[in-house]
Every structure is written in structure tokens, then in C-alpha cells.
C-alpha positions as CSV (number, residue, x, y, z in Angstrom):
1,M,2.9,127.6,-1.6
2,A,0.5,130.3,-2.9
3,N,1.3,132.4,0.2
4,K,5.1,132.3,-0.7
5,T,4.4,133.3,-4.2
6,V,2.3,136.3,-3.1
7,H,5.1,137.3,-0.6
8,R,7.8,137.1,-3.3
9,S,5.6,139.1,-5.7
10,A,5.2,141.8,-3.1
11,E,9.0,141.9,-2.5
12,T,9.7,142.1,-6.2
13,N,7.1,144.9,-6.5
14,R,8.7,146.9,-3.7
15,F,12.2,146.3,-5.2
16,S,11.0,147.5,-8.6
17,Q,9.4,150.6,-7.0
18,R,12.7,151.4,-5.2
19,L,14.7,150.9,-8.3
20,R,12.4,153.2,-10.3
21,L,12.6,155.8,-7.5
22,T,16.4,155.6,-7.4
23,G,16.5,156.0,-11.2
24,W,14.3,159.1,-11.1
25,L,16.3,160.6,-8.3
26,T,19.5,160.0,-10.2
27,C,18.1,161.7,-13.3
28,L,16.9,164.7,-11.3
29,L,20.3,165.1,-9.5
30,S,22.2,164.7,-12.8
31,A,20.0,167.3,-14.5
32,G,20.4,169.7,-11.5
33,C,24.2,169.3,-11.5
34,Q,24.3,170.0,-15.2
35,L,22.3,173.2,-14.8
36,N,24.4,174.5,-11.9
37,S,27.7,173.7,-13.6
38,Q,27.1,175.9,-16.6
39,Q,30.5,176.7,-18.1
40,I,32.2,180.0,-17.1
41,V,34.1,181.5,-19.9
42,A,36.4,184.5,-20.4
43,S,34.5,187.6,-21.3
44,P,34.5,188.1,-25.1
45,L,34.7,191.8,-24.3
46,S,38.1,193.6,-24.2
47,Y,39.1,195.2,-20.9
48,R,38.0,198.6,-22.2
49,D,34.6,197.3,-23.2
50,Q,34.2,195.5,-19.8
51,E,35.1,198.7,-18.1
52,A,32.6,200.7,-20.1
53,E,29.8,198.3,-19.4
54,I,30.5,198.3,-15.6
55,L,30.7,202.1,-15.6
56,K,27.3,202.3,-17.2
57,I,26.0,200.4,-14.2
58,V,28.0,202.2,-11.6
59,P,29.4,205.6,-12.9
60,E,32.2,207.4,-11.1
61,G,30.9,209.0,-7.9
62,T,28.6,206.1,-7.0
63,P,28.9,205.2,-3.2
64,R,30.4,201.8,-2.4
65,Q,27.3,200.1,-1.0
66,E,25.1,201.4,-3.8
67,A,27.7,200.3,-6.4
68,I,27.9,196.7,-5.0
69,E,24.1,196.5,-4.9
70,K,23.7,197.8,-8.5
71,L,26.4,195.3,-9.7
72,A,24.6,192.4,-7.9
73,A,21.3,193.4,-9.5
74,A,23.0,193.4,-12.9
75,G,24.4,189.8,-12.2
76,I,27.9,190.9,-11.5
77,Q,29.6,189.2,-8.6
78,G,32.8,190.3,-6.9
79,E,34.7,190.8,-3.7
80,L,35.8,193.8,-1.7
81,G,39.5,194.1,-0.9
82,G,40.6,194.0,2.7
83,K,40.7,197.8,3.1
84,R,37.3,198.2,1.3
85,T,39.0,200.5,-1.2
86,I,38.8,198.1,-4.1
87,Y,36.1,195.9,-5.5
88,Y,37.1,193.1,-7.8
89,C,34.4,192.3,-10.4
90,D,34.9,188.5,-11.0
91,L,31.8,187.0,-12.6
92,W,29.0,188.3,-14.8
93,E,25.9,186.1,-14.9
94,R,24.2,187.4,-18.0
95,E,20.5,187.4,-18.7
96,D,21.0,185.0,-21.6
97,G,22.5,182.4,-19.2
98,Q,26.1,183.0,-20.2
99,R,28.7,183.3,-17.3
100,W,31.7,185.5,-18.0
101,H,34.9,186.0,-16.1
102,L,35.6,189.7,-15.7
103,N,38.8,191.6,-15.3
104,V,37.8,195.0,-13.8
105,A,38.4,196.4,-10.4
106,L,36.6,199.5,-9.0
107,L,38.6,201.8,-6.8
108,F,36.9,203.8,-4.1
109,N,38.2,207.2,-2.7
110,D,38.4,208.2,0.9
111,S,34.7,209.2,0.7
112,G,33.8,205.6,-0.4
113,E,32.8,206.6,-3.9
114,V,33.9,205.0,-7.2
115,Y,36.7,207.2,-8.7
116,Q,38.6,204.9,-11.0
117,T,38.9,201.5,-12.6
118,R,41.8,199.2,-13.3
119,P,42.4,195.7,-14.5
120,A,41.7,193.3,-11.6
121,R,44.4,190.8,-12.7
122,S,47.9,191.9,-13.8
123,Q,49.1,190.8,-17.1
124,T,52.4,188.8,-17.0
125,S,54.5,187.6,-19.9
126,V,58.1,186.6,-20.6
127,L,60.3,189.5,-21.6
128,R,62.6,188.5,-24.4
129,Q,65.8,190.5,-25.0
């Protein structure tokens, strides 16, 4: 009988350890998911202010690859258009941890240099007559 008690105690102990380990793993995963899912918000800056901030990082005349590298170093993510003549600035991961949607597109000339900006998304609204 003492042998069965020892065996059950060992099983209970292993179960308890597994339960604690599962609890810790759940907490760690939950915390990791919360850190990675930080909310992305619309930029509090107007289009003109966004444009000005981006042009401080990549002024007109900056070659395409250099512009993309400088933007990435500043925490700005985006995507090149199919013909590589436009770069859509989508997300700005700021040093303070905030994540902003952006609405600026960089245009590249035939030499592959930034020559102009424009809004990345068109504005649509209902026209009332």
C-alpha cells in the first residue's frame, strides 16, 4: 500500500509540474502576443506634415535604394509599386513605440531619384448637388 501511495504522489507531482509549466507558457505567449499587437493608429499629422517629415529623411534627389534604406532606418515601412516608380509609405514605427498609418507616396523619376510626393490613398466622398 505504501508503494501505491508513493506512485500516486509522484504522478500528482508530475501533473502539478506540467500544469505550472503550461500556465507559465500561456502567460509568456499571451504577453508576447500583446506586445506584438500594439495598436496601429492613423497618423496625428496632416498629409502636409507627414510629407515634410518624410522629405527630411529622403529629400528630393535621393536615389531609390538609398531612400528605401533611410526610410527603413527611420522606422518607415512601405512598398514599391510594380514599375518601381512609386514607393508607398504605409507604416511608421516611432521610437516612442507608437505605430502610425501614413498616407505619403514618393515618386521616382527616370533616373530613379525622388522628385515628388503625393497622397498614397485617394480621398473619396459623396458629391452632393
